[in-house]
Wavefront OBJ file of the C-alpha trace (Angstrom):
o trace
v -8.419 12.400 -16.666
v -9.332 15.913 -15.636
v -12.944 15.340 -16.617
v -13.118 12.077 -14.655
v -11.726 13.772 -11.577
v -14.182 16.662 -11.919
v -17.042 14.155 -12.177
v -15.790 12.444 -8.999
v -15.739 15.777 -7.176
v -19.213 16.575 -8.478
v -20.540 13.207 -7.242
v -19.026 13.772 -3.788
v -20.436 17.294 -3.617
v -23.873 16.055 -4.648
v -23.830 13.202 -2.124
v -22.813 15.534 0.671
v -26.066 17.506 0.321
v -28.418 14.544 -0.010
v -30.244 12.665 2.729
v -28.370 9.575 3.947
v -30.556 7.098 2.031
v -29.865 8.833 -1.307
v -26.068 9.224 -1.000
v -24.776 5.781 -1.943
v -25.290 5.909 -5.740
v -23.249 9.117 -5.890
v -20.521 7.666 -3.682
v -20.365 4.662 -6.041
v -19.952 7.009 -9.014
v -17.122 8.841 -7.242
v -15.388 5.541 -6.442
v -15.635 4.405 -10.079
v -14.275 7.711 -11.367
v -11.335 7.740 -8.936
v -10.540 4.100 -9.787
v -10.548 4.989 -13.484
v -8.197 7.920 -12.887
v -5.881 5.579 -10.956
v -5.865 3.117 -13.862
v -5.145 5.839 -16.421
v -2.381 7.205 -14.212
v -0.822 3.743 -14.075
v -0.996 3.504 -17.856
v 0.746 6.876 -18.178
v 3.516 5.693 -15.869
v 3.921 2.337 -17.638
v 4.230 4.046 -21.010
v 6.853 6.402 -19.557
v 4.599 9.398 -20.132
v 4.808 10.276 -16.451
v 7.860 10.414 -14.223
v 8.010 8.042 -11.274
v 8.031 10.861 -8.706
v 4.891 12.363 -10.223
v 3.223 8.957 -10.371
v 3.990 8.252 -6.716
v 2.818 11.666 -5.536
v -0.461 11.441 -7.443
v -1.045 7.782 -6.584
v -0.691 8.420 -2.863
v -3.311 11.145 -2.969
v -5.677 9.091 -5.125
v -5.251 6.091 -2.824
v -6.186 8.237 0.163
v -9.252 9.575 -1.660
v -10.207 5.989 -2.511
v -9.864 4.910 1.132
v -12.032 7.795 2.287
v -14.696 7.049 -0.320
v -14.582 3.363 0.580
v -15.038 4.232 4.258
v -17.975 6.480 3.434
v -19.519 3.723 1.325
v -18.969 1.241 4.146
v -20.734 3.495 6.641
v -23.650 3.974 4.276
v -23.910 0.217 3.710
v -23.588 -0.573 7.411
v -26.322 1.878 8.351
v -28.617 1.094 5.419
v -32.259 0.616 6.482
v -32.608 -2.344 4.091
v -29.744 -4.168 5.771
v -31.029 -3.414 9.259
v -34.459 -4.831 8.327
v -32.866 -8.061 7.074
v -30.923 -8.521 10.319
v -34.106 -8.480 12.461
l 1 2 3 4 5 6 7 8 9 10 11 12 13 14 15 16 17 18 19 20 21 22 23 24 25 26 27 28 29 30 31 32 33 34 35 36 37 38 39 40 41 42 43 44 45 46 47 48 49 50 51 52 53 54 55 56 57 58 59 60 61 62 63 64 65 66 67 68 69 70 71 72 73 74 75 76 77 78 79 80 81 82 83 84 85 86 87 88
């Protein structure tokens, strides 16, 4: 899980320094990694390997990160030159 989270952070850091048109693949990677961490966290909780309080605290933070990444992805999609060309 640590490695997945580090890869998500790396993808976000990379995307933040790229031009707008090159960001989306890295944002997608970050979303996939965070979603995988969320799934693994759920599995830990369901197998009683993680206390409910810990699960809730971590899930809330991961959900917020997911919302922010989803918003970023939405902005990139909305402002994509390919989409704007199709609308004309």
